N, C-alpha and C positions, 0 to 999 in steps of 0.2 A: 654566644649560645652556652659555653662551656660554664659561666658563672649561674647560669639559670640552672642546668640541667648535667653538667657534667660533659664529659667528652663520650661521643657518641660513636666513635671510630668511625666505619663505612658509612652510618646514618649521619654522619654531622650536619653533611651539605644538606640532604634533604629536609632536616629539621630546621637549619637557617632559611631554608625556603619558606617554610611553613611560617614561622616567626615575623620574617620580612612580608610576606603576604597579610599576615593579619595587622601588622604594624600600618601596611598601606592603608587597607578596609577601614582601621579605628582611628586613623590620621593621628597616633600616637608613636614617640620615639620611648622605645623601652630602653630600661636603663642596665648600666653594666656593674653588677652587684660586688662588694667586698673591695671595691677599688679605693685604696688609699693615697698612693704617690705615685707618678709616672716614671717610667725607665728616665734617669738622668742623661742618657744620651739622645733623648727625643726633646727637641726643642716646641712644645706646645704654644709657647706664647709669641713666636716668632712667625707661626704657620695658621691657617683659617680652622684647624682642627682641633678636638677636644674630647675628652671622654664624658660619656654622657651617665652621670650617677642618678638621675631621677627621672621617672615618667612624666614626659614633656610632651605639649601640643606640637604638632606637625604641621606648622601654618602654612596656608596654600598660597602660591607666587604666582609670577604670570606664565610659568613652565607647570608641567605637570610632576607631581613627586617622584623622585626615582631614589632606587636603593640598589646598592651591589651586593653580591655574596661570593665570597671566595672560598674553595674547598680543596684542601691539600690531600691527595689520595696515596695512602702508604707504598704504592706499588711506583709513585712518580708521576702519576696522571693529576694533573690539577684542572680544576673548572674555575669560571670566571663569567657570572652573569649580572645581568643588569634588570631589573624589574621597574617597571612603570605603574603609575596608578590606573586603574580601569577608568575610561571615558565615562562621564557624566552620563546617567539616563534622561535625554532630553523629553521622552513622553512614555507615559505608562500604558503597556501594552495591556488591551481589553482582556478580562479574566475568562476562559474559556468555560462554556456551558458544563461541560465535564471534562475531569483530566485523570488519568491512569497512575497510580503512585504505585510500586513496587520495593518490595526489598528482600533480601534472601541472605543466607547463610549456611553454613556448613551442618550445623546441627539447631535441634530445638532450643539448646540452652542460648546461643549465639544469636541466632534470631529473635527470641526473647527480650535478650538485653539490648539489641540494637534497635527495637520498638520501644523500650523503655527510654532509652536514648534521646531517641526522635521524640517522644512527647516530650520530655523537658526542653528539646532545642525548640519544638513548634510553639513551646510557650511564651518565647520571646523574641523569636525570629520573624524578621518583616518582608521578607520576599515574597513575590509574589507566587500564587500557586502553579502556575505553569511551570515557575523556573525551578521549583520543589519538585514539580514530577518530574520533568523533563532530565534532572540530574539524578533522581532516584531510578530511572528507566534506561536512559541513554548511557549515563557516566560510569557504569558499575559492571561486575561479572555478575553472574547470575549462577548459584549454587542451588542446590537439591532442595532444601528446606526453604520456602517462600511463602510471602504473603503478597497480596495485591489488593487494592482498591480503587474502584472508580467513583470520583468524589466531584461534587462539584463548587467546594469552600473548603476554607483551612480547618473551618469548625468541623465540617463531615470527615475530613482527614481525622483529626484529632480525636472523634468518636469511634471510627473505624479502628485506629491504632487501639486505644483504650479496651474496645470490645476484644479484640485479638490478644491484647496483654493479659486479659482476665481469664480468656479461654485455652491459650498455649497456640504454639504452632503446630501445622501437621508437615509431614515430611513427604517431598513428592518421589515420585521413581525418577531413578537416575538415568541418564541418556537423552539424547536428542529424540524428538519425535518427527516422522515423516510430513510434509505438510504439503497438500493440495491445493490449487486454486481453481476455482470453476467459473467461466466469463459467461453470463448470461447472453441470450439473444435479445431479438425485437420482442416488444409488449413487455419489457420490463420497466419500459422508461415511465416517466411522469414529470409534471410540469415543477419547476424549480429544483429539477435533479442534482443532487451536489451542490445546491446553494451555500450549504453551511459549511460544507468543507472549504469551499471557495473563499468564504469570509475569513475562515478561523484558522487555515492550513497553509501556510506559504508555500510548501512544497506542491500542494495539490493545484493551488491558484497557478503556480508557474509552469506546471505542464499542460494545464488545461489552455494558458495562453501560449503556449506554444505550438500546441494542437490548433487554437484558431489562426496562430500567425500561418501556419503551414498550409491551411484550408484556403486562406484567403478572400477572394471576393466570387470564389466559385459555387457558393450556396445563395448568392446575391444577399446574402447580410452576415455579419460577424457571427460565429459558431457561440462565442459567449452571450450573445443577446438571444440565440435560441434556446440554449440552456438555462439561462439566469433572467431573460427581460420578462417585464409585466406585459403581457398581451390581451386584449379583449378577447381573441381568439384561443382558448386554451388548448386547442386541438393542433396547432402547428407544430407542436415535437411531435405529433404522430403520425405526420406525414414524413414517408420511407426517406427521402430526400436529404430531410433533416435528422430523422430518428437513428439511422446507422454511423454516422460521423458522431453524432452526439453522445451515442453509448460509447463508441470506440474512445470519445475524449475523456469522459468517467473512468474509464476503466484505466487507460493509459495513466492518467491523475491517480488513482486507488494504488496502481503499482508503485508508482514513484513515492507514494507518501509510506506503504508498507516499508520500501525498501530503506526509506529512510529513517525508519525506527528499527531497523536491521531483522526484516521478517522476511525472507524470501524463500519461494516454495520449492521444492524438490520436483514436485508434478503438476502440469498444467493441462486441462480441459477447458475446452471451449464448444458453445452451441452456437451455429450459425454466425453472425455477427461476432460474436465472442470468440470462434476461432479465429479472427484477425487479429484480436486484442491478446490471444495467449501467443500466438506466432511470432508478434513484436516483441513480448515479454521474454521469449524463447530466446530471441535475440537472432530470428529466420531472416526480417528484414528490418528496415530502418523506420520510425516513425514517419518520415516522409513518403516511405514507400506503402507502407499499411493503409494511411490516410489515403493516399492517391489512390488505392484500389478501392476502398470502403466507399470514398466519395463518388469514383466511377459506377461500382456495384448499385448504390443508392440510386444514382441517375439513370440507369438502366432500367432497375425495377419500377421506379415511378412514372417512367414512361411507358410502361405497360398497360393494357386496359384495364380498368378498376372492375373487373366482374368478378373476381373471387374474394374468398375469406376465407377464416382459419376458425376452427373451434375445438375444445379440451373435453373431450366424451370421457366422465369417471365410470369409465369399466375397463376391462381387458384387453388386450390387443387381439386375441383371437374374436372375441364376439364382435369388435369394431370390423376385422378384415371378413367376417362372415357377411356382415350387412351390407357391406361395400360391394363386395360381388354377388350377393343377390340382387341388390340393387342396380347391378351393372353400371358402376359408375366410372366410367371413365377418364370422367374430370376430378376424379376425388380421388386421394391419396392419404397414408397414414404418413404424417410426415416427422412426428417425434414421438418417443415413449417417454414421458414425464415421472412413470412410476407403475407399479404394476395393475394400478386402477384409475390411470389417469394417460389415456390415450388421444394425440391431437391429429386432427384431421384437417386438410386445407386441399380447396379446389373449386370449381365454379361457385359462383354464391346461390343457386336456385337449388344444386345438386347439396351441398351443406345443408342447407335449409331444410330439404326432405329429410335428410338423414337424422337431423336433430330432432326434427317431429317423431319419426320413428323410435328413435331411440326413450325421447321422454314418454312417449306411448307405452314402452314396457318400463318405465320407473327409473329410467337411466338418467341422472343430471347430466345436464350439457351447459359450457359456457362459451360463448362467442368472446374471441380474443382481439385485443385493439389494434387491429392491423389494416394497413391501406390495401394491400395485397394477399392473393394465396401464395404465400412463402412456402418451400420446399413440396410443389406439387408440379404437376406437367405443365401449368401454365407459366412457368419461370424458363421454361428451354429457352426460348429466344434471347432471355437478357443472360441466360448460362452462356449461351455460344459468344455472345458478343463479349462477356467479362473475359471469357479465356483468351480470347485475341489481347484484351487487355492486359490481362496478367503477363503474357509472352513478351509484352513490348516492354512493361514497366519492371518486371522482377529481377533482380540479381539474388543469388542465392550468397547468404553472409556465414553458413557454418552449419555444423550439423548438432544444433544445441537444442533440437526442437524436442519436448517431453509429450507430445499429444496423445489421444486416442489411439488404440493401435490399428483401427480400420478404416476403409475407405480411402479418400483421395490425399489424406496427411502423409500416406507414404510414399505421395511424390517429393514433399517438403524434407521430409528426412533424407530421403535420397539425393537433394540437391537438386533438384528440377525445377517445376514451377508452383506456385501456391495451388492447392486444390482445391479451392472455393469455388473455381468454376464448372465443378463436378455437376452432372445432370440429375434430377431428383431421384431416379432409379437407382441410380448408385448409393446416393445418402441415404435412401429408407433400407436398400440392403443390408448397408453396413452398420445402419442402427438396430436392425432386426436379426442380424444373425452374425456375431461376431466371430464365432468358431470359424464359419465360412470365408470370412474376409480376411482373418489371420491366415488361412490356407492359402489365399490367393497372393498374399504378400511374396515379393522376392525372398530365396533363402539367405541371402547377404542380410536383409533388414530384418528378417526374423530372429536372426544371432544376434544383431545389434540390443533388439527390445528385448528378447529374452536374456541378455545380460543384464539391461538396466531393472 
Protein backbone atom coordinates (compact mmCIF):
# COMPACT_ATOMS: atom_id res chain seq x y z
CA UNK A 1 0.00 0.00 0.00
CA UNK A 2 2.86 2.38 0.89
CA UNK A 3 4.34 2.22 -2.60
CA UNK A 4 1.04 3.37 -4.07
CA UNK A 5 -0.11 6.18 -1.81
CA UNK A 6 2.35 6.34 1.10
CA UNK A 7 1.80 5.54 4.78
CA UNK A 8 -1.70 6.52 5.90
CA UNK A 9 -1.04 5.73 9.57
CA UNK A 10 -4.39 5.04 11.28
CA UNK A 11 -6.22 4.51 7.97
CA UNK A 12 -3.61 2.27 6.35
CA UNK A 13 -5.52 -0.90 7.19
CA UNK A 14 -8.75 0.46 5.72
CA UNK A 15 -6.95 1.50 2.54
CA UNK A 16 -5.49 -1.99 2.24
CA UNK A 17 -8.95 -3.51 2.68
CA UNK A 18 -10.28 -1.36 -0.17
CA UNK A 19 -7.33 -2.26 -2.40
CA UNK A 20 -7.75 -6.01 -1.83
CA UNK A 21 -11.53 -5.84 -2.41
CA UNK A 22 -10.93 -4.12 -5.76
CA UNK A 23 -8.26 -6.71 -6.66
CA UNK A 24 -10.65 -9.58 -5.90
CA UNK A 25 -13.41 -7.94 -7.92
CA UNK A 26 -11.19 -7.26 -10.97
CA UNK A 27 -9.27 -10.57 -10.67
CA UNK A 28 -5.97 -8.69 -10.88
CA UNK A 29 -2.88 -8.70 -8.63
CA UNK A 30 -1.59 -5.13 -8.33
CA UNK A 31 2.19 -4.51 -8.37
CA UNK A 32 4.47 -3.29 -5.59
CA UNK A 33 6.05 -0.20 -7.12
CA UNK A 34 9.72 0.85 -7.08
CA UNK A 35 11.02 -2.59 -6.11
CA UNK A 36 14.63 -3.22 -7.17
CA UNK A 37 16.19 -5.96 -5.03
CA UNK A 38 15.04 -7.92 -1.98
CA UNK A 39 16.50 -7.89 1.50
CA UNK A 40 19.48 -10.29 1.36
CA UNK A 41 18.24 -12.06 4.48
CA UNK A 42 15.08 -13.17 2.63
CA UNK A 43 15.64 -16.25 0.49
CA UNK A 44 12.74 -15.87 -1.99
CA UNK A 45 14.23 -18.55 -4.25
CA UNK A 46 13.72 -21.22 -1.58
CA UNK A 47 10.11 -20.18 -0.92
CA UNK A 48 6.86 -20.01 -2.90
CA UNK A 49 6.77 -16.23 -2.40
CA UNK A 50 7.87 -13.40 -4.67
CA UNK A 51 7.45 -9.63 -4.96
CA UNK A 52 4.95 -8.81 -7.69
CA UNK A 53 6.33 -5.98 -9.81
CA UNK A 54 3.66 -5.82 -12.51
CA UNK A 55 -0.11 -5.95 -12.71
CA UNK A 56 -0.98 -9.53 -13.57
CA UNK A 57 -4.07 -11.66 -13.95
CA UNK A 58 -5.28 -13.55 -10.91
CA UNK A 59 -6.17 -16.95 -12.35
CA UNK A 60 -9.04 -18.95 -10.91
CA UNK A 61 -8.27 -22.29 -9.28
CA UNK A 62 -10.20 -25.11 -7.68
CA UNK A 63 -10.78 -22.95 -4.63
CA UNK A 64 -11.94 -19.32 -4.29
CA UNK A 65 -9.34 -16.55 -4.46
CA UNK A 66 -8.10 -15.49 -1.01
CA UNK A 67 -6.17 -12.44 0.14
CA UNK A 68 -4.73 -11.53 3.57
CA UNK A 69 -4.35 -8.07 5.10
CA UNK A 70 -2.11 -7.32 8.06
CA UNK A 71 -2.38 -3.99 9.89
CA UNK A 72 -0.08 -2.97 12.76
CA UNK A 73 -1.43 -0.25 15.04
CA UNK A 74 0.74 2.42 16.61
CA UNK A 75 -0.62 1.57 20.03
CA UNK A 76 0.23 -2.12 19.73
CA UNK A 77 -3.13 -3.35 18.37
CA UNK A 78 -2.59 -5.63 15.39
CA UNK A 79 -5.24 -6.95 13.02
CA UNK A 80 -5.10 -9.73 10.45
CA UNK A 81 -8.02 -10.64 8.21
CA UNK A 82 -8.53 -12.92 5.23
CA UNK A 83 -10.88 -11.95 2.39
CA UNK A 84 -12.49 -14.43 0.03
CA UNK A 85 -13.86 -13.58 -3.39
CA UNK A 86 -17.61 -13.06 -3.60
CA UNK A 87 -19.59 -16.12 -4.69
CA UNK A 88 -20.54 -16.27 -8.34
CA UNK A 89 -24.06 -15.09 -9.15
CA UNK A 90 -25.86 -18.11 -10.55
CA UNK A 91 -28.98 -16.31 -11.68
CA UNK A 92 -29.92 -12.74 -12.46
CA UNK A 93 -32.71 -11.39 -10.32
CA UNK A 94 -35.55 -9.76 -12.20
CA UNK A 95 -35.31 -5.98 -12.37
CA UNK A 96 -37.95 -4.29 -10.20
CA UNK A 97 -40.73 -2.35 -11.86
CA UNK A 98 -39.73 0.66 -9.77
CA UNK A 99 -36.88 1.29 -7.34
CA UNK A 100 -35.93 4.10 -4.98
CA UNK A 101 -32.50 5.74 -5.36
CA UNK A 102 -31.33 8.15 -2.64
CA UNK A 103 -28.28 10.33 -2.08
CA UNK A 104 -27.54 12.77 0.73
CA UNK A 105 -24.78 15.05 1.96
CA UNK A 106 -24.12 17.73 4.55
CA UNK A 107 -24.00 20.61 2.06
CA UNK A 108 -25.37 21.51 -1.36
CA UNK A 109 -21.87 21.45 -2.85
CA UNK A 110 -21.15 17.96 -1.47
CA UNK A 111 -24.42 16.57 -2.85
CA UNK A 112 -23.73 18.20 -6.22
CA UNK A 113 -20.31 16.52 -6.31
CA UNK A 114 -21.78 13.16 -5.28
CA UNK A 115 -24.36 13.34 -8.07
CA UNK A 116 -21.59 14.08 -10.56
CA UNK A 117 -19.54 11.08 -9.34
CA UNK A 118 -22.56 8.79 -9.64
CA UNK A 119 -23.25 9.97 -13.18
CA UNK A 120 -19.69 9.07 -14.14
CA UNK A 121 -19.87 5.76 -12.33
CA UNK A 122 -23.22 4.75 -13.86
CA UNK A 123 -21.82 5.32 -17.35
CA UNK A 124 -19.55 2.29 -16.92
CA UNK A 125 -21.07 0.24 -14.08
CA UNK A 126 -22.99 -2.93 -15.03
CA UNK A 127 -24.56 -3.67 -11.62
CA UNK A 128 -28.34 -4.30 -11.64
CA UNK A 129 -30.56 -1.35 -10.82
CA UNK A 130 -31.92 -3.15 -7.73
CA UNK A 131 -28.40 -3.49 -6.30
CA UNK A 132 -27.52 0.15 -7.05
CA UNK A 133 -30.69 1.41 -5.36
CA UNK A 134 -30.39 -0.93 -2.38
CA UNK A 135 -26.87 0.31 -1.64
CA UNK A 136 -27.94 3.94 -1.97
CA UNK A 137 -30.83 3.61 0.49
CA UNK A 138 -29.71 0.95 2.99
CA UNK A 139 -25.92 1.21 3.02
CA UNK A 140 -25.39 4.83 4.02
CA UNK A 141 -26.26 7.44 6.61
CA UNK A 142 -28.75 10.05 5.46
CA UNK A 143 -27.72 13.69 5.80
CA UNK A 144 -29.92 16.81 5.60
CA UNK A 145 -29.28 17.76 1.94
CA UNK A 146 -30.99 15.06 -0.08
CA UNK A 147 -31.85 13.76 -3.53
CA UNK A 148 -34.26 10.89 -4.25
CA UNK A 149 -35.76 9.44 -7.41
CA UNK A 150 -38.17 6.59 -8.15
CA UNK A 151 -36.96 4.97 -11.37
CA UNK A 152 -37.66 1.92 -13.48
CA UNK A 153 -34.32 1.65 -15.30
CA UNK A 154 -30.73 2.83 -15.09
CA UNK A 155 -31.42 5.12 -18.03
CA UNK A 156 -34.17 6.84 -16.01
CA UNK A 157 -31.79 7.08 -13.06
CA UNK A 158 -29.12 8.77 -15.16
CA UNK A 159 -31.71 11.20 -16.53
CA UNK A 160 -32.95 12.04 -13.02
CA UNK A 161 -29.40 12.57 -11.75
CA UNK A 162 -28.53 14.72 -14.76
CA UNK A 163 -31.62 16.89 -14.26
CA UNK A 164 -30.81 17.37 -10.57
CA UNK A 165 -27.16 18.09 -11.37
CA UNK A 166 -28.23 20.83 -13.76
CA UNK A 167 -30.76 22.32 -11.34
CA UNK A 168 -28.89 22.03 -8.05
CA UNK A 169 -29.80 20.37 -4.76
CA UNK A 170 -32.18 21.71 -2.12
CA UNK A 171 -31.50 21.42 1.61
CA UNK A 172 -34.13 19.75 3.76
CA UNK A 173 -35.01 20.59 7.36
CA UNK A 174 -32.80 18.95 9.96
CA UNK A 175 -34.05 16.47 12.52
CA UNK A 176 -36.27 13.41 12.42
CA UNK A 177 -40.00 13.75 11.78
CA UNK A 178 -42.52 11.70 13.70
CA UNK A 179 -44.22 9.03 11.63
CA UNK A 180 -47.69 7.54 12.08
CA UNK A 181 -49.06 4.37 10.47
CA UNK A 182 -52.81 3.97 9.91
CA UNK A 183 -54.16 0.43 9.43
CA UNK A 184 -57.39 0.23 7.46
CA UNK A 185 -60.39 -1.94 8.14
CA UNK A 186 -62.69 -4.08 6.04
CA UNK A 187 -63.93 -2.82 2.65
CA UNK A 188 -60.38 -1.85 1.64
CA UNK A 189 -59.66 -5.29 0.15
CA UNK A 190 -59.45 -6.10 -3.55
CA UNK A 191 -58.59 -9.10 -5.73
CA UNK A 192 -54.84 -9.84 -6.05
CA UNK A 193 -54.17 -7.51 -3.13
CA UNK A 194 -50.41 -7.45 -2.50
CA UNK A 195 -49.63 -9.69 -5.48
CA UNK A 196 -46.80 -7.53 -6.87
CA UNK A 197 -45.23 -7.10 -3.44
CA UNK A 198 -45.45 -10.86 -2.88
CA UNK A 199 -43.72 -11.44 -6.21
CA UNK A 200 -40.98 -8.80 -5.93
CA UNK A 201 -40.27 -8.33 -2.20
CA UNK A 202 -38.86 -11.35 -0.30
CA UNK A 203 -39.47 -9.78 3.13
CA UNK A 204 -43.15 -9.19 2.37
CA UNK A 205 -43.46 -12.69 0.87
CA UNK A 206 -41.86 -14.37 3.89
CA UNK A 207 -44.19 -12.60 6.33
CA UNK A 208 -47.32 -13.45 4.32
CA UNK A 209 -46.12 -17.07 4.07
CA UNK A 210 -45.61 -17.04 7.84
CA UNK A 211 -49.20 -15.86 8.30
CA UNK A 212 -50.39 -18.60 5.95
CA UNK A 213 -48.54 -21.20 8.02
CA UNK A 214 -50.04 -19.88 11.27
CA UNK A 215 -53.60 -19.87 9.88
CA UNK A 216 -53.13 -23.39 8.49
CA UNK A 217 -56.32 -25.13 7.38
CA UNK A 218 -58.69 -23.07 9.51
CA UNK A 219 -60.01 -21.22 6.42
CA UNK A 220 -60.54 -24.35 4.36
CA UNK A 221 -57.81 -23.31 1.91
CA UNK A 222 -54.38 -21.64 2.16
CA UNK A 223 -54.42 -17.93 2.92
CA UNK A 224 -52.09 -17.23 -0.03
CA UNK A 225 -54.62 -18.85 -2.36
CA UNK A 226 -57.29 -16.48 -1.04
CA UNK A 227 -55.01 -13.48 -1.59
CA UNK A 228 -53.23 -14.42 -4.80
CA UNK A 229 -55.14 -17.23 -6.47
CA UNK A 230 -57.03 -16.82 -9.73
CA UNK A 231 -60.69 -17.43 -8.91
CA UNK A 232 -63.68 -17.47 -11.21
CA UNK A 233 -65.64 -16.04 -8.28
CA UNK A 234 -63.84 -12.77 -7.59
CA UNK A 235 -66.09 -12.10 -4.59
CA UNK A 236 -64.37 -14.74 -2.45
CA UNK A 237 -62.11 -12.14 -0.85
CA UNK A 238 -65.22 -10.13 0.12
CA UNK A 239 -66.40 -12.94 2.39
CA UNK A 240 -65.70 -11.87 5.98
CA UNK A 241 -64.19 -15.20 6.97
CA UNK A 242 -61.47 -14.64 4.34
CA UNK A 243 -61.32 -10.83 4.25
CA UNK A 244 -60.17 -10.19 7.79
CA UNK A 245 -57.24 -12.69 7.92
CA UNK A 246 -56.19 -11.54 4.43
CA UNK A 247 -56.11 -7.87 5.45
CA UNK A 248 -54.16 -8.72 8.59
CA UNK A 249 -51.60 -10.72 6.58
CA UNK A 250 -51.08 -7.91 4.07
CA UNK A 251 -50.68 -5.35 6.86
CA UNK A 252 -48.22 -7.59 8.71
CA UNK A 253 -46.26 -8.04 5.48
CA UNK A 254 -46.17 -4.29 4.87
CA UNK A 255 -44.92 -3.62 8.40
CA UNK A 256 -42.13 -6.19 7.97
CA UNK A 257 -41.16 -4.61 4.65
CA UNK A 258 -41.11 -1.05 6.02
CA UNK A 259 -39.05 -2.20 8.99
CA UNK A 260 -36.53 -3.88 6.69
CA UNK A 261 -36.06 -0.48 5.05
CA UNK A 262 -35.48 1.17 8.41
CA UNK A 263 -38.89 2.89 8.51
CA UNK A 264 -40.43 2.44 11.96
CA UNK A 265 -43.56 4.33 13.09
CA UNK A 266 -43.74 6.45 16.23
CA UNK A 267 -47.55 6.23 16.45
CA UNK A 268 -49.94 3.47 15.39
CA UNK A 269 -53.62 3.88 14.62
CA UNK A 270 -56.02 1.20 13.48
CA UNK A 271 -59.65 0.96 12.47
CA UNK A 272 -61.57 -2.26 13.06
CA UNK A 273 -59.49 -5.10 11.57
CA UNK A 274 -56.60 -2.66 11.41
CA UNK A 275 -56.57 -2.39 15.20
CA UNK A 276 -55.35 -6.00 15.39
CA UNK A 277 -52.47 -5.26 13.02
CA UNK A 278 -51.64 -2.08 14.94
CA UNK A 279 -51.58 -3.99 18.23
CA UNK A 280 -49.36 -6.70 16.72
CA UNK A 281 -47.00 -4.03 15.36
CA UNK A 282 -46.82 -2.38 18.79
CA UNK A 283 -45.79 -5.69 20.37
CA UNK A 284 -49.00 -6.09 22.36
CA UNK A 285 -49.27 -9.68 21.23
CA UNK A 286 -47.59 -12.14 18.91
CA UNK A 287 -48.42 -12.87 15.29
CA UNK A 288 -49.95 -16.19 16.35
CA UNK A 289 -52.20 -14.51 18.93
CA UNK A 290 -53.27 -11.75 16.55
CA UNK A 291 -54.10 -14.14 13.73
CA UNK A 292 -55.87 -16.49 16.13
CA UNK A 293 -58.15 -13.70 17.30
CA UNK A 294 -58.78 -12.29 13.82
CA UNK A 295 -59.66 -15.73 12.42
CA UNK A 296 -62.05 -16.30 15.33
CA UNK A 297 -63.53 -12.80 14.91
CA UNK A 298 -64.09 -13.40 11.19
CA UNK A 299 -65.66 -16.79 11.83
CA UNK A 300 -68.08 -15.39 14.42
CA UNK A 301 -69.11 -12.50 12.19
CA UNK A 302 -69.46 -14.74 9.13
CA UNK A 303 -71.87 -16.96 11.09
CA UNK A 304 -74.24 -14.05 11.77
CA UNK A 305 -77.32 -13.58 9.55
CA UNK A 306 -76.62 -11.63 6.38
CA UNK A 307 -79.38 -9.14 6.93
CA UNK A 308 -77.25 -6.02 7.22
CA UNK A 309 -75.09 -3.68 5.15
CA UNK A 310 -73.05 -0.47 5.39
CA UNK A 311 -73.01 2.77 3.43
CA UNK A 312 -70.93 5.93 3.25
CA UNK A 313 -73.09 9.06 3.45
CA UNK A 314 -71.27 12.10 2.10
CA UNK A 315 -72.43 14.59 4.67
CA UNK A 316 -71.67 15.57 8.26
CA UNK A 317 -72.36 13.49 11.34
CA UNK A 318 -75.07 15.78 12.74
CA UNK A 319 -77.17 15.49 9.59
CA UNK A 320 -76.88 11.70 9.60
CA UNK A 321 -77.60 11.42 13.33
CA UNK A 322 -80.72 13.57 12.94
CA UNK A 323 -81.98 11.44 10.05
CA UNK A 324 -81.46 8.22 12.04
CA UNK A 325 -83.32 9.68 15.02
CA UNK A 326 -86.22 10.86 12.82
CA UNK A 327 -86.29 7.48 11.16
CA UNK A 328 -86.38 5.82 14.59
CA UNK A 329 -83.78 3.41 13.31
CA UNK A 330 -82.99 1.15 16.25
CA UNK A 331 -81.23 -1.20 13.84
CA UNK A 332 -79.01 1.51 12.28
CA UNK A 333 -76.00 3.23 13.82
CA UNK A 334 -73.17 5.55 12.86
CA UNK A 335 -70.28 3.14 12.45
CA UNK A 336 -67.39 5.46 11.57
CA UNK A 337 -66.47 9.05 10.82
CA UNK A 338 -64.15 9.05 7.82
CA UNK A 339 -64.12 12.82 7.51
CA UNK A 340 -66.15 15.99 8.13
CA UNK A 341 -68.37 15.15 5.15
CA UNK A 342 -68.08 11.34 5.14
CA UNK A 343 -70.17 9.44 7.69
CA UNK A 344 -70.57 5.65 7.58
CA UNK A 345 -73.82 4.05 8.72
CA UNK A 346 -74.38 0.37 9.45
CA UNK A 347 -77.42 -1.72 10.24
CA UNK A 348 -80.32 -3.73 8.89
CA UNK A 349 -80.35 -3.80 5.08
CA UNK A 350 -83.90 -2.48 4.68
CA UNK A 351 -83.29 0.36 7.14
CA UNK A 352 -80.02 1.40 5.47
CA UNK A 353 -81.71 1.30 2.05
CA UNK A 354 -84.50 3.52 3.30
CA UNK A 355 -82.02 6.03 4.74
CA UNK A 356 -80.04 6.07 1.50
CA UNK A 357 -83.21 6.84 -0.46
CA UNK A 358 -83.99 9.67 1.93
CA UNK A 359 -80.50 11.19 1.68
CA UNK A 360 -80.40 10.91 -2.10
CA UNK A 361 -83.80 12.58 -2.24
CA UNK A 362 -82.15 15.59 -0.59
CA UNK A 363 -79.24 15.54 -3.07
CA UNK A 364 -76.76 13.87 -0.69
CA UNK A 365 -74.55 11.28 -2.39
CA UNK A 366 -74.33 7.80 -0.86
CA UNK A 367 -72.24 4.73 -1.57
CA UNK A 368 -72.82 1.15 -0.44
CA UNK A 369 -69.68 -0.51 0.96
CA UNK A 370 -68.37 -3.92 -0.11
CA UNK A 371 -69.10 -5.83 3.09
CA UNK A 372 -70.90 -9.04 3.95
CA UNK A 373 -72.40 -7.84 7.24
CA UNK A 374 -73.36 -4.69 9.12
CA UNK A 375 -70.13 -4.21 11.06
CA UNK A 376 -69.95 -1.77 14.00
CA UNK A 377 -73.71 -1.88 14.44
CA UNK A 378 -76.05 -3.39 17.05
CA UNK A 379 -76.31 -6.48 14.81
CA UNK A 380 -72.74 -7.41 15.88
CA UNK A 381 -73.54 -7.87 19.58
CA UNK A 382 -73.75 -11.73 19.49
CA UNK A 383 -70.33 -11.96 17.84
CA UNK A 384 -68.87 -9.40 20.27
CA UNK A 385 -69.91 -11.46 23.31
CA UNK A 386 -68.32 -14.63 21.90
CA UNK A 387 -65.18 -12.80 20.84
CA UNK A 388 -64.77 -11.48 24.38
CA UNK A 389 -64.73 -15.07 25.62
CA UNK A 390 -62.19 -16.03 22.95
CA UNK A 391 -59.93 -13.10 23.82
CA UNK A 392 -59.96 -14.05 27.51
CA UNK A 393 -58.87 -17.56 26.54
CA UNK A 394 -56.19 -16.67 23.99
CA UNK A 395 -54.69 -13.38 25.08
CA UNK A 396 -51.48 -12.96 27.08
CA UNK A 397 -50.20 -9.42 27.55
CA UNK A 398 -46.66 -8.92 26.26
CA UNK A 399 -45.80 -5.40 27.39
CA UNK A 400 -46.89 -1.79 27.60
CA UNK A 401 -45.73 -0.73 24.14
CA UNK A 402 -49.02 0.05 22.42
CA UNK A 403 -49.41 3.52 20.95
CA UNK A 404 -52.99 3.45 19.80
CA UNK A 405 -55.74 6.03 19.74
CA UNK A 406 -56.64 7.34 23.15
CA UNK A 407 -60.31 6.40 23.40
CA UNK A 408 -62.44 3.36 23.97
CA UNK A 409 -61.37 -0.19 24.59
CA UNK A 410 -57.71 0.26 23.67
CA UNK A 411 -57.36 1.46 27.25
CA UNK A 412 -57.57 -2.17 28.32
CA UNK A 413 -54.65 -3.06 26.04
CA UNK A 414 -52.36 -0.37 27.38
CA UNK A 415 -53.32 -1.30 30.92
CA UNK A 416 -52.30 -4.89 30.22
CA UNK A 417 -55.67 -6.57 30.41
CA UNK A 418 -57.27 -8.09 27.31
CA UNK A 419 -57.64 -6.78 23.76
CA UNK A 420 -60.57 -4.42 23.43
CA UNK A 421 -61.76 -5.49 20.00
CA UNK A 422 -64.71 -7.29 21.64
CA UNK A 423 -66.17 -3.92 22.64
CA UNK A 424 -69.87 -3.50 21.99
CA UNK A 425 -70.90 -1.17 19.17
CA UNK A 426 -72.21 1.57 21.50
CA UNK A 427 -68.78 1.85 23.13
CA UNK A 428 -67.07 1.99 19.75
CA UNK A 429 -69.39 4.74 18.54
CA UNK A 430 -69.01 6.77 21.70
CA UNK A 431 -65.22 6.54 21.50
CA UNK A 432 -65.21 7.66 17.87
CA UNK A 433 -67.66 10.55 18.31
CA UNK A 434 -66.61 12.15 21.59
CA UNK A 435 -62.87 11.78 22.28
CA UNK A 436 -62.97 14.32 25.13
CA UNK A 437 -65.59 12.28 26.98
CA UNK A 438 -63.62 9.07 26.33
CA UNK A 439 -60.43 10.73 27.62
CA UNK A 440 -62.15 11.64 30.89
CA UNK A 441 -63.31 8.05 31.41
CA UNK A 442 -59.77 6.63 31.27
CA UNK A 443 -58.04 5.72 34.57
CA UNK A 444 -55.76 8.53 35.91
CA UNK A 445 -52.68 6.30 35.59
CA UNK A 446 -53.39 5.68 31.91
CA UNK A 447 -54.14 9.36 31.22
CA UNK A 448 -50.75 10.22 32.76
CA UNK A 449 -48.95 7.72 30.53
CA UNK A 450 -50.66 8.90 27.37
CA UNK A 451 -50.20 12.58 28.22
CA UNK A 452 -46.46 11.97 28.68
CA UNK A 453 -46.31 10.20 25.28
